[in-house]
N, C-alpha and C positions, 0 to 999 in steps of 0.2 A: 318062843324066845325070839329076840331081835338083836341086831348089832347096834351099838350106840357109842359115839365118841364121848369119853369122860375126861373132864379137865382135872388134872392133878397139880398143875403149877407150871413153872417155866420149863419149856422143852419137854413137857410131860403130858401129852394127850394120848390116851390109850383107847383102843377099840375093845369093848367088852360085850358080853352077852347080858342082856337085861330082859326082864319080863315085859311082854307087850302090855301096854296099859289096859285096864278093865274099863269098858265103856258103860257109863251111867245112862240113865233114861234120857237125859238132855244133852248127851255128849256125842261127838263124832270122832272116829278113829281115821286118821289120814295116813296113807302109805306115802312116805316122803320120797321124792324122786331126785330133787336137787336142793342143796343148801349152800348159801353164799357165806364167805368169810367177811365179816364186817370190820371196819377200822377199829371199832370198840373191842371186838374179839381179839384183834391183833395187839392192841395196847395192853389188854389184861394179860394175854399170854406172854408178851414180851417182858412185862414186869414180873409175872409169876405170882401175883397177889391173889388172895382168896376172899377179899373184901371189897372188890370193885364192881360187883354185879354178877360175878360167876363164882360160886362156892367150890371149894375142893371136893371132888367126888361127885360133881353134878353133871347131868346131861346139859348141853348148851347149844347155842345157835339160834338165830331168830330171823334169818332170811330163807324162805323155803317155798317150794311149790310141790304139790303131790296130788294124789287122787283119793277120793273118799273110799274107804275100805269097809267101814261098818257104821251103822247109824242107830242111835238109841231110839227107844220106843216113842219118846215124846218130842223128838226132833221134828221141826217143820218139814212138810212133805216135799218142799222144793229142793231139799238137799237129798241127792240120790247117790247110791253106790256107783262108783266109776266116774263121777264128776271130777274134772280137774279143777283144783282150787289153789289160789294163793292164800296165805295166812297172815292175819294181822296179829303179831305177837303181843301187842299191848292189851288186846282184848281176848286173847286165846285162852287165858286161864282166869279163874275167879279171883285170884290174888291180884291180877291187874299188872300195871306197868312195872311195879317194884321187882317182879321176877321175870320180866320179858326177855332178858338175855339168856335165861335158862328155859327157853321154849322148846328144846329138843330138836332144833333144826338140823343137827348132825346125828339124829337117830332115825332108824328105818321106819318107825311109826311114831306119830304125834297125836296126843289126845287133845281135842278141842272141847273145852267145857262150855256149857250153855250155848251150843253151836247155833249160829244163825247166819244166813247169807247177808252180805253187806253190813256185817257187824264184826265177825272174826273170820269168816270164810268169804272169799270172793271168787266167783266162777271165772275161769280162764279158758279162752278158746283153745281147742286141741291143736290148731294149726300153728300156734305160737311156739317156736323152739323152746325146749325146757331151759336151755341156758339163757334165754331172754326172759322167759316167764318168771324165773327166780329173782329177777331184778325188781319185781313189783315193790318190795318194801324199801330198798335203798333209793330207788328213783322217787318214791313218794316223799322221802326225807328231803331230797333235793328240790322237788317240785314245791313242797311246803315252804322251804326257805326262799325260793325264788319269788313266789307269789304272796308271801307274807307282807310285802311292802306294796302290793297292788300295782305292779308295773303296767304301763299302758302300751298299746300296740306300737306307737312311734318312739318309745323310750330307747335311749342308748344305754345298754346294760353291760356292766363289766363283772365277770365271775372270777373271783380270786381262787386259784387252785384247780388243777386238772386231775384230781383224784376221782373216785367214784361219785361222791356227793356233788362236787363242782361240775363234773360232766353231766350228771343227772339234772342239775339245776339248769345248765345251758340247754340241754336237750329239751327239757320241759318248756322253757321259754320259746324255743324255736318251733316245737310241736304245736304251740298255741298261737303262732303267728307273730311273735315278737322276734324279729330277725336281726335287729341291730345288736348282736351279742359278741362280746370279746372275752376270751378266756386268757387269764394270766397265769403263768407257771414258770419254773426254771428248767423244765425238762422238755426238750424238743420232741421226744418220742411220745410223751403224753399229750403235748399240744397238737400232734398230728391227729390224735383221736378226736380232739375238739374240732379240728378242721373237717374231719369226716362227718361230724354232726351238722356242719354248716356255719360254724362260728369262725370269726377272725381271731388272731392270737397275738400275744406279746410275750416274749421270753424276757422276763425282768432281770435275768442274769446278764443278758447280752445288750439290752436296750433300756435306756432310762424310761421309767414307767410313764412319766408325763409326756415324753416325746412319743412313745409308742402309742399311747391312747389318743393323743392329738392327731397323729397320722391317720387313725381310723375314724375318729369322730369329730375332728375340728376342736376349736378352743373358744373360750369366753373370757371376758374381763371381769374379775371379781375384786373390787376394791383396789384396782390398779395392778392386780396380778393376773397374768394370763394362765389359765388352767384348762385342762381337757373338758370338753363339753359332754360330761357323763351324768346321766340322770339317776342311775341306780348302780350301787355296788353290792354284790352278793359275796360275802366272805365265807368261803369253804376251805380256806388255807390254814387259818389258825397260826399265822406267822406274824409275831408282834412287829417286826421291822416293816413288813409289807403294809400292815394296817396303819402304822404311824406315818408311812409315806402317803397312803391314801388320804389321811386326814390333812396332810399339808396341801394336797392338790384338789380336794373336793370342791365342787362349786356350790353356790347358794341353793338352798331348798332341795338338795340331793337327798336320796334315801339310801340307807345302808342296812342290809339284812345280815345278821350274824348267825350262820349255821355251824361254823367251826367250833370245836371244843377246845377252848384255851386252857392251858394247864397253869398259867400264871396270870397275874393282873397286868393290864396294859394301860399305861398313862394316856388319858384322854383330856383334851383341852375343852373344858366347858365353855370357855370364852368363844372358841371357834364354833361350837354347837349353837350357842346363842346368836352370835353375830351372823352366821350363815344360815340360821334356821334349819339346821340339819335334822333329819328324822332317822333315828337309829332304833332298829327293831330286832329282838331276838327271835329265833325260830327253832323249835324242838319238836321232833316227832312229825305227825301228819294227821289229817282229818279224813273222814269218809270221802269227801269231795276230792281230796288229793288222790286217793287210791283209785277212784273211778276214772279220774282224768288220766292217770298213768296207765290203767288197763286199756283205755281207748287208744292211747299213744302206742302201746305195745301191740295191740290187736291190729291196728291199721298201719303199723310201721311208719309212723310219722317222721322218725329220724332213725339213724343207724345206732341207736343206743346199745343194741346187743353187742356191738364191737368192743365194749369196755370189758367183756369177759375175756380174759387173756389166758387162763389156764384152767383145766378141769382135772381133778384127781378122784380116784376111787376112795370110798370110805376107809378101806384098810390102809391107805396111804395118807391119812389126814395129817399126821405129824409133818410129813414132807410138804404137804400143801401149806401148812402154817409156816414152816421154815421159809418157803418161797415168798409167801405173803409178807412176812416180817422183813425179809431182805429187801423187798420192794424194788428189784431191778427187772425192768421189762414186764412189770405186772401192774394191773389196775384192780380188777375183780377176779379173785380166785374162787372157783366153785367146786363143790364136792358132789360127786355122783353117788347117790344112795340106792340106785335101782338094781 
């Protein structure tokens, strides 16, 4: 038997005994060591719904790092017992992305179906701290969003939002040599984390957005209006007012990547998009290339992205961990220790 966190609704996450999954011939059993609480987990637990990707009575969690505990008879020989691995929850189960939020990231053991390296399992160097290694999945989301619009080395990039995904996007850009990065948020404590990564910052609650960005990146004249000289905006904030403000000050031929999950429609001026020849791109999930780039980032500590882990709780205290994550005061990434 193993311990597993089970979702029952709002303020109701229980640790229960469950059977350790049976390993099929093409499967791998991973002993989970750390699980990260994602913003999606938080939103579902805050609402208490059972139809938003996590069912009532289900194991859940999708950010994890562990070690291979058992290997099926037909699993490729390059997967060995004791190997430390990060898990891609989208490909971890045969059912695919539809059930990725129920990937058992808060269970002591996780079954990986049709296991293969560089498909659903990714080898992680033993020297990477577990609290950093568990960031493989969320940093891949941020990296995918940042590079979905093909930023260039000399581009001036603004990341909206200093949460896990925004900071992951900023760190991913800096890790790959794109250093003109500014992070925008309304929380100085979170913006300090961005500074630790190597970004400049603007607190849009205290400083006019256009003025703050102009101070860092200069300005250009667009149809008689002076606007900040920003080439790329990465939206990881999901704040309608902030996005509408960006649309007022964006320069011609700028690129905008949307990673944030918007809960409501946001009015967009198609006339602005046409006249300024704007490029707006959505970004969801990640690719194999994103994951490998992130593992290189973590392995070689190209930034201090590990600093975004702000609290670690034992599995037995997971409800408290969620309470802290939901309250979101002095937190960015909350991690669960399953070892």
